[in-house]
C-alpha positions in Angstrom: 67.5 101.1 96.9 65.3 99.5 99.4 62.1 101.4 100.4 62.5 100.6 104.1 66.3 101.1 104.0 67.3 103.8 101.5 71.0 103.5 102.5 71.2 99.9 101.5 73.0 100.9 98.3 75.7 102.6 100.4 76.2 99.5 102.4 76.1 97.1 99.4 79.8 96.4 99.6 79.1 94.3 102.7 76.7 91.9 101.0 78.1 91.3 97.5 81.0 89.2 96.6 84.0 91.2 95.3 84.0 91.1 91.5 87.0 93.4 91.4 89.4 91.1 93.3 92.5 91.6 91.2 91.9 95.3 90.9 91.5 95.5 94.7 94.8 93.6 95.3 96.6 95.8 92.8 95.4 98.9 94.5 96.2 97.7 98.0 99.7 97.0 96.7 99.8 100.5 95.1 98.6 102.1 98.4 101.5 100.3 100.2 104.0 101.6 97.6 102.6 105.1 98.1 103.0 104.8 101.9 99.2 104.9 102.5 97.6 103.2 105.4 93.9 102.7 106.2 93.8 106.0 108.2 95.0 107.8 105.1 92.0 106.6 103.1 89.3 107.3 105.7 88.3 110.6 104.2 88.1 109.2 100.7 85.6 106.6 102.0 83.5 109.3 103.9 83.4 111.5 100.8 82.4 108.6 98.5 79.6 107.4 100.8 78.3 110.9 101.3 78.3 111.5 97.5 76.1 108.4 97.2 73.8 109.7 99.9 73.6 113.1 98.2 72.6 111.4 94.9 69.9 109.5 96.8 68.5 112.6 98.4 68.6 114.5 95.1 66.8 111.7 93.3 63.9 111.9 95.8 64.7 109.2 98.3 62.5 109.1 101.4 59.9 111.7 100.1 57.8 111.0 103.1 60.5 112.7 105.2 60.8 115.8 103.1 64.1 117.0 101.7 65.8 118.3 104.8 64.9 115.3 107.0 65.8 112.9 104.2 69.2 114.7 103.8 69.9 114.5 107.5 68.8 110.8 107.8 70.7 109.6 104.8 73.9 111.5 105.7 73.7 110.3 109.3 73.5 106.8 107.9 76.4 107.6 105.5 78.5 108.5 108.5 77.7 105.1 110.1 78.4 103.2 106.9 81.7 105.0 106.2 82.8 104.4 109.8 82.0 100.7 109.5 84.0 100.4 106.2 86.9 102.3 107.6 87.0 100.1 110.7 87.2 97.0 108.4 90.6 98.2 107.1 92.3 99.1 103.8 90.9 96.2 101.8 87.3 97.1 102.6 88.0 100.7 101.9 89.5 100.0 98.5 86.7 97.6 97.7 84.2 100.5 98.4 86.2 103.0 96.3 86.6 100.6 93.4 82.9 99.9 93.5 82.1 103.6 93.3 84.9 105.0 91.1 86.3 102.0 89.2 90.0 101.0 89.1 91.3 104.1 87.4 89.3 106.5 89.5 90.4 104.8 92.7 94.1 104.8 91.6 93.8 108.5 90.9 92.3 109.1 94.4 95.1 107.1 96.1 97.8 108.9 94.1 96.3 112.3 95.0 96.1 111.4 98.7 99.7 110.4 98.7 100.9 113.7 97.3 
């Protein structure tokens, strides 16, 4: 977490090379087999990014703002971040989900979304 940008962790998928490349490819293929498109994964990304923001708030991020203002600020930033990821398409979405939930967790989320 960056002191001047507490949501940098939530946007870290944009800066780091993808270390889960094969996993992402496999999960993109799975999403296709399940009939899922990027629009079907949007809410999973929003939920994931907001979970990260909640963890930041609950761990005391931005104490100078106070709890309520920190909550609002970080969750507003989470909306922007999730929207950006979703606009990048299915690969970016799955990269984010794998980074947050691992391969198995992301596979379970995709299968659940398809049912």
